[in-house]
C-alpha positions in Angstrom: 125.7 104.6 119.1 127.6 101.4 118.4 129.7 103.1 115.7 130.5 106.0 118.0 131.6 103.6 120.7 133.8 101.6 118.4 135.3 104.8 117.0 136.1 106.1 120.4 137.6 102.9 121.5 139.8 102.8 118.4 141.0 106.4 118.9 141.9 105.7 122.5 143.8 102.6 121.4 145.7 104.6 118.6 146.7 107.3 121.1 147.9 104.7 123.5 149.9 103.1 120.8 151.6 106.4 119.7 152.6 107.2 123.3 154.3 103.9 123.7 156.4 104.2 120.6 157.2 101.8 117.7 157.9 98.9 119.9 154.1 98.5 120.4 153.1 98.7 116.8 152.0 95.0 116.7 149.7 95.7 119.7 147.7 98.1 117.6 147.1 95.5 115.0 145.9 93.1 117.7 143.5 95.7 119.0 142.0 96.3 115.5 141.6 92.5 114.9 139.8 92.1 118.2 137.5 95.1 117.4 136.6 93.5 114.1 135.8 90.2 115.8 133.7 92.0 118.4 131.7 93.7 115.7 131.0 90.4 113.9 129.9 88.8 117.2 127.5 91.7 117.9 125.9 91.3 114.4 125.5 87.5 115.0 123.9 88.2 118.4 121.5 90.7 116.8 120.5 88.1 114.2 119.9 85.4 116.8 117.8 87.8 118.9 115.6 88.5 115.9 115.1 84.8 115.2 114.2 84.1 118.8 111.7 87.0 118.7 110.1 85.5 115.6 109.9 82.0 117.2 108.2 83.4 120.3 105.6 85.3 118.1 105.0 82.0 116.2 104.4 80.0 119.4 102.0 82.7 120.7 99.9 82.6 117.5 99.9 78.8 117.2 99.1 77.3 120.7 100.0 73.7 121.3 97.1 71.2 120.7 95.5 69.9 123.9 97.0 66.8 125.4 95.4 63.5 124.5 93.4 61.7 127.1 95.2 58.7 128.7 94.6 55.6 126.6 94.0 52.1 127.9 96.8 49.6 127.7 97.1 48.3 124.1 96.0 44.8 123.5 95.4 42.7 120.4 93.5 45.1 117.9 91.5 42.1 116.7 89.8 42.0 120.1 88.6 45.6 120.0 85.0 46.0 119.0 85.4 49.6 117.8 88.3 51.5 116.1 89.2 54.5 118.2 90.9 57.6 116.7 94.7 57.7 116.8 96.1 59.7 119.8 97.0 63.3 119.5 100.8 63.8 119.3 102.4 65.0 122.5 103.5 68.6 122.7 107.1 67.8 121.9 106.1 66.4 118.5 107.6 62.9 118.8 108.9 61.7 115.5 109.8 58.1 116.6 108.5 56.5 119.7 108.1 53.1 121.3 104.9 52.6 123.3 104.4 56.4 123.0 107.8 57.3 124.6 109.7 59.5 122.1 113.2 58.5 121.0 113.8 61.6 118.9 112.1 65.0 118.8 112.0 68.1 116.6 111.6 71.6 118.1 108.6 73.5 117.1 108.8 75.2 113.6 112.1 73.6 112.6 110.7 71.3 109.8 107.1 71.5 108.6 107.3 68.1 107.0 108.0 66.1 110.2 106.5 68.3 112.8 103.4 66.8 114.5 104.1 63.3 113.2 104.2 60.3 115.6 105.6 57.0 114.5 105.0 54.1 117.0 106.4 50.6 117.0 104.1 48.0 118.6 103.6 44.2 118.8 101.8 41.3 120.3 103.4 38.0 121.2 101.4 34.8 121.9 103.0 31.4 122.1 101.5 28.3 123.5 102.2 24.7 124.2 99.3 22.3 123.2 98.2 18.8 124.0 95.3 17.6 121.8 93.5 14.7 120.3 91.6 15.1 117.0 89.4 12.1 117.9 90.3 10.3 114.6 91.0 6.6 114.5 94.6 6.8 113.3 95.8 10.0 115.0 96.0 9.7 118.8 97.4 12.2 121.3 99.8 14.9 120.0 101.9 17.8 121.4 102.4 21.1 119.6 104.0 24.5 120.0 102.2 27.4 118.3 102.9 31.1 117.8 99.3 32.0 117.3 98.4 35.7 116.5 101.9 37.1 117.1 102.4 40.2 115.1 104.6 43.3 114.7 103.5 46.7 113.4 104.5 50.3 112.6 101.8 53.0 113.0 102.2 56.7 111.9 99.9 59.7 112.5 100.5 63.2 111.2 98.4 65.9 112.9 97.2 68.4 110.4 95.7 70.9 112.9 98.7 73.3 112.9 98.3 73.6 109.1 94.7 74.8 109.3 92.8 71.5 109.4 91.3 71.3 112.9 90.6 67.7 113.8 92.3 66.2 110.7 95.2 63.7 110.6 96.8 61.5 108.0 97.4 58.0 109.2 99.2 54.9 108.0 100.0 51.4 109.4 102.0 48.3 108.3 101.3 45.2 110.3 102.7 41.6 109.8 102.3 38.2 111.2 105.4 36.9 113.0 106.1 33.2 113.1 107.7 32.7 116.4 107.4 28.9 116.5 106.8 27.9 112.9 109.1 28.4 109.9 108.0 31.6 108.1 106.4 31.5 104.7 104.6 34.3 102.7 102.0 34.2 105.5 104.5 36.2 107.6 105.6 38.6 104.8 105.5 42.4 105.4 102.0 43.8 105.5 100.1 40.5 105.8 97.8 41.9 108.6 95.9 45.2 108.9 97.8 47.7 106.8 96.4 50.9 105.3 96.7 54.6 104.6 93.9 57.0 105.5 92.6 60.3 106.8 90.9 61.0 110.1 88.4 63.9 110.2 85.8 65.3 112.6 83.3 63.3 110.6 85.0 60.0 110.9 87.9 58.2 109.3 88.3 56.7 105.8 91.0 54.2 105.0 92.2 52.0 102.2 94.3 48.8 102.3 93.5 45.6 104.0 91.8 45.0 107.4 89.6 42.8 109.5 86.0 43.3 108.3 83.5 45.2 110.4 81.6 41.9 110.7 84.6 40.2 112.3 85.6 43.1 114.6 82.1 43.7 115.9 82.1 40.7 118.3 85.8 39.9 118.6 85.9 41.0 122.2 83.1 38.6 123.0 85.5 35.6 122.8 87.6 35.1 126.0 89.7 32.4 124.2 90.7 34.2 121.0 93.6 32.6 119.2 93.6 29.5 121.4 92.3 26.0 120.6 89.1 27.2 122.3 88.6 30.1 119.8 84.9 30.6 119.0 85.6 30.6 115.3 85.6 26.8 115.3 81.9 27.4 114.8 81.1 31.1 114.7 81.5 32.7 111.3 82.3 29.2 109.9 79.9 28.0 107.3 81.0 24.5 106.6 83.6 23.4 109.0 87.2 22.5 108.1 90.0 25.0 108.2 88.3 28.3 107.3 85.9 30.7 109.0 84.6 32.5 105.9 83.0 35.3 108.0 85.9 35.9 110.3 87.9 37.6 107.6 90.6 40.1 106.7 89.6 41.7 103.4 92.3 42.7 100.9 92.2 45.7 98.5 89.4 47.3 100.6 88.1 50.8 101.4 86.3 51.4 104.7 84.7 54.2 106.8 84.7 54.4 110.6 82.2 56.9 112.0 82.8 59.0 115.1 81.4 57.6 118.3 78.1 59.4 119.0 76.3 58.7 122.3 78.0 55.3 122.4 77.1 54.4 118.8 79.7 53.7 116.0 79.1 52.5 112.5 81.7 51.0 110.2 81.3 50.3 106.5 83.6 48.4 104.1 83.7 47.5 100.4 86.3 45.2 98.7 86.2 44.9 94.9 86.6 41.4 93.5 89.2 42.5 90.9 88.6 39.2 89.2 88.9 38.8 85.4 86.9 35.5 85.4 83.1 35.9 85.5 82.9 33.0 87.9 85.6 34.4 90.1 87.8 31.4 89.5 91.0 33.5 88.9 93.3 35.3 91.4 92.2 38.8 92.0 94.2 41.3 90.1 97.3 42.1 92.1 97.1 39.0 94.2 98.6 35.5 93.9 96.1 33.7 96.2 92.5 32.7 95.6 90.1 35.2 97.1 88.5 34.2 100.4 91.5 32.0 101.4 94.7 32.4 103.4 98.2 31.9 101.9 98.8 28.2 101.4 95.5 27.5 103.0 92.5 25.4 101.9 91.4 26.5 98.4 94.2 29.0 98.0 95.5 27.7 94.7 98.8 26.5 96.3 99.7 23.0 95.2 97.7 20.2 96.9 95.2 22.7 98.3 92.8 23.3 95.4 91.5 21.7 92.3 93.7 22.2 89.2 91.0 24.2 87.4 91.5 27.2 89.6 89.8 29.0 92.5 86.7 26.9 92.9 86.5 26.4 96.7 85.1 29.6 98.2 86.6 32.3 95.9 84.2 35.3 95.8 83.9 38.6 93.9 82.9 41.8 95.7 82.7 41.9 99.5 80.5 44.2 101.5 80.6 44.4 105.3 78.9 46.7 107.9 78.5 46.9 111.6 76.8 49.1 114.2 78.1 48.9 117.7 76.8 50.5 120.9 78.9 50.8 124.1 77.6 52.7 127.0 78.5 51.9 130.6 78.2 48.2 131.3 76.1 47.4 128.2 77.2 46.5 124.7 75.1 45.7 121.6 76.1 44.7 118.1 74.4 44.3 114.7 76.5 43.2 111.7 76.1 42.0 108.1 78.5 40.8 105.4 77.9 39.7 101.8 80.3 37.7 99.5 79.1 38.0 95.9 79.4 35.1 93.4 81.1 32.6 95.7 82.5 29.8 93.6 81.8 26.3 95.0 82.0 24.4 91.8 84.8 22.3 93.2 82.1 20.5 95.3 80.4 19.3 92.2 81.5 15.7 91.3 80.4 12.1 90.9 82.0 10.2 93.9 81.7 6.4 94.2 81.1 5.2 97.7 82.8 2.1 99.2 79.4 0.6 100.1 78.6 0.4 96.4 76.6 3.6 96.1 77.4 6.9 94.3 77.1 10.5 95.4 76.3 12.7 92.5 76.5 16.5 92.8 75.2 17.7 89.4 76.5 20.9 87.8 74.7 23.9 89.1 73.5 22.1 92.3 76.1 24.1 94.3 77.6 26.4 91.6 78.2 30.1 92.0 76.0 32.0 94.4 76.0 34.8 97.0 76.8 33.9 100.6 75.9 36.2 103.4 75.9 36.3 107.2 74.2 38.5 109.8 74.4 38.5 113.6 73.1 40.2 116.7 75.1 40.3 119.9 74.9 41.8 123.4 77.0 42.0 126.5 76.6 43.2 130.1 79.2 43.6 132.8 78.6 44.1 136.5 80.1 43.6 140.0 78.7 40.5 141.6 80.5 41.0 144.9 83.4 38.8 143.9 84.6 41.0 141.1 83.5 41.9 137.6 81.3 39.4 135.8 81.2 39.9 132.0 78.5 38.1 130.0 78.2 38.0 126.1 75.8 36.3 123.7 75.5 36.1 119.9 72.8 34.8 117.5 74.2 34.3 113.9 72.5 33.5 110.6 74.5 32.3 107.5 73.0 31.6 104.1 74.0 30.5 100.6 71.5 31.5 98.0 70.2 29.5 95.0 71.7 26.1 96.1 69.9 22.8 96.0 69.0 22.0 99.6 70.5 18.5 99.6 73.9 19.9 98.8 73.8 23.2 100.8 76.1 23.0 103.8 76.6 26.8 103.9 73.1 27.7 105.4 72.6 27.4 109.1 72.1 29.3 112.3 74.5 29.4 115.3 74.7 30.6 118.9 77.4 31.6 121.3 77.5 32.6 124.9 80.5 33.4 127.2 81.1 34.4 130.8 84.2 35.8 132.5 84.5 36.2 136.2 87.4 38.5 137.3 88.9 38.0 140.8 91.9 40.3 141.4 94.5 39.5 138.7 92.7 36.3 137.6 90.0 35.8 134.9 88.0 32.6 135.0 86.1 32.1 131.7 83.7 29.6 130.0 82.0 29.5 126.6 79.7 27.5 124.4 79.1 27.6 120.7 76.5 25.7 118.7 75.9 25.1 115.0 72.5 24.0 113.9 72.4 21.3 111.2 72.6 22.5 107.6 70.1 21.3 105.0 72.7 19.1 103.3 76.3 18.6 102.2 78.0 18.0 98.9 80.8 16.0 100.5 81.6 12.5 101.6 83.1 11.2 104.8 85.2 8.3 106.1 83.8 6.2 109.0 85.7 6.7 112.2 85.8 3.0 113.1 88.7 1.6 111.0 91.3 -0.6 112.7 93.7 0.0 109.8 94.2 3.1 107.6 91.8 3.1 104.6 93.1 3.5 101.1 93.8 7.1 100.0 90.7 8.8 98.8 88.3 6.2 100.0 84.8 7.3 101.1 82.1 5.4 103.0 79.0 7.6 103.2 77.4 10.8 101.9 77.6 13.6 104.6 74.1 14.9 103.7 72.5 11.7 104.9 73.3 12.4 108.6 73.1 15.2 111.3 75.6 18.0 110.8 75.1 19.9 114.0 78.0 20.6 116.4 78.9 22.0 119.8 82.1 23.5 121.2 82.8 23.9 124.9 85.7 25.8 126.4 86.9 26.8 129.9 90.0 28.4 131.2 91.9 30.8 133.4 94.1 33.8 132.7 96.5 35.6 135.1 97.5 39.2 134.5 101.1 39.9 135.6 100.4 43.4 134.3 98.2 45.1 131.7 100.7 43.9 129.1 101.7 40.3 130.2 99.4 37.4 130.8 99.5 33.6 131.3 96.6 31.4 130.3 95.4 27.8 130.5 92.4 26.7 128.3 90.7 23.4 127.8 88.2 22.8 124.9 86.0 20.0 123.6 84.3 19.8 120.1 81.5 17.4 119.5 80.8 17.0 115.8 77.5 15.4 114.7 77.8 12.3 112.4 77.9 14.5 109.3 79.8 17.5 110.8 83.5 18.2 110.4 84.3 21.4 112.3 87.8 22.0 113.6 89.5 23.5 116.7 91.7 26.6 116.3 90.8 27.5 112.7 91.1 31.2 113.0 94.0 32.8 115.0 95.7 29.7 116.4 98.9 28.7 114.7 97.3 25.5 113.3 93.9 23.8 113.3 93.0 20.4 114.8 90.6 18.7 112.3 88.9 15.4 111.7 91.3 14.2 109.0 93.1 10.9 108.8 96.7 10.4 107.6 95.5 10.4 104.0 93.7 13.7 104.5 90.3 12.1 104.2 87.4 13.9 106.0 86.5 11.9 109.1 83.1 13.3 110.1 81.6 13.0 113.6 84.9 13.1 115.5 85.1 14.4 119.0 88.2 16.6 119.3 89.7 17.8 122.6 92.6 20.0 123.6 94.4 21.6 126.5 96.6 24.6 125.7 98.7 26.9 127.9 100.7 30.0 126.9 101.8 33.5 127.5 101.0 36.8 125.8 103.0 40.0 125.9 102.0 43.4 124.4 104.4 46.2 123.7 
């Protein structure tokens, strides 16, 4: 039909040209050129119609996945007790988004390699101004500005359902600490926080990389003063005081499994191989340049002036195993968690130390040595409306043990307790907490008396810490105002009472710095009473 129509049109044009004479010969050429262009356009239109028909058939045979349920406003992932599955990509298949809003999209079926992939940029900013006193004879009142747990991350999720894997998705994340107030070091390098690759399935998710342990995550939401100088890790998860909470940890080179949530229950299991060529775990783990169980440039890390010259002998461990079981149903929360550090090296505590009173503290070889350290805890929470607003209550009982250590030199075995309460009134939260550490059987260290009128000589020591009570209490109270679900202002006050032989610190896990009982020569001043007031702002995006 199309050919007959074109032929008829051409014949009519030729006849018209002949009747007009030679003067119109050029017009005939124009007509033929236009007919050729029309034929090409008709062919292109037919091709486009065929492509459109194929696309409609493809959409009909592959319906769009159901829209994801609305998620709660994103906060600090460290404060979430359970790890929820990543959200289903929106129907438009966002490729790059900020806060879930797509910046660039691909139409369905245009590129199988980028379709159904969502990449999200996110972050958390927390900066505070602090006024504190370590309670040490030569320190006095100090001011500080801290960037706390500020971080930036990139998260990606590739939905595999359109490719025949219903309920499956490939996931990846890179997250890094951001030093807003301090000068950046390798602590703020790319990927220093939870970073991984993994696969989500209908039977749970399995991931590999680095992440907060299940033990840490299980009760993180219990602490209303996380990352402030009232953070509960001054005592909870902290076996011996000072600048580390050994069981509030982010495990490197780890593999972990997160189960689906079933009737409110979720289980998480993690294993981290030691990757240590030394039998006593005194080397860096293969692939790392930091002693295991320590933070970059932190206590025992192997960085100059932080560890003994013989290597990783201040908390370095081999394999790590961590597990948690959480239950969340309505107003009730329950937690059980366990974590083991194999072959923890504490030989740096073994020494012969003269005391200024003429005595000698002898920690013989093998008295502390290399041994397993483990912790277990039970926690519960309940929230209800008391007529003023929501009242949220939490409590934890924690056990920490170091095996095969002489009792007189074992500061790593003790029990601990924590309770917190938060009363919400409109946009305000009013919170209070108490953490307690029972006395440990002993201690391999020495302490400086806190009654000097002049600074003692560097390295001087006055008494054996295992000769006095090492219990401690931490109290905190504060308010938080929510401008929106994403921006808050807070004010927190905290007080830490160390027993005569205790040396716990404020802000050791999450705050930008810790406030410890140390004099100007870095001697341990046990029994100090530290206090702090901190105010700041958080912003999530």
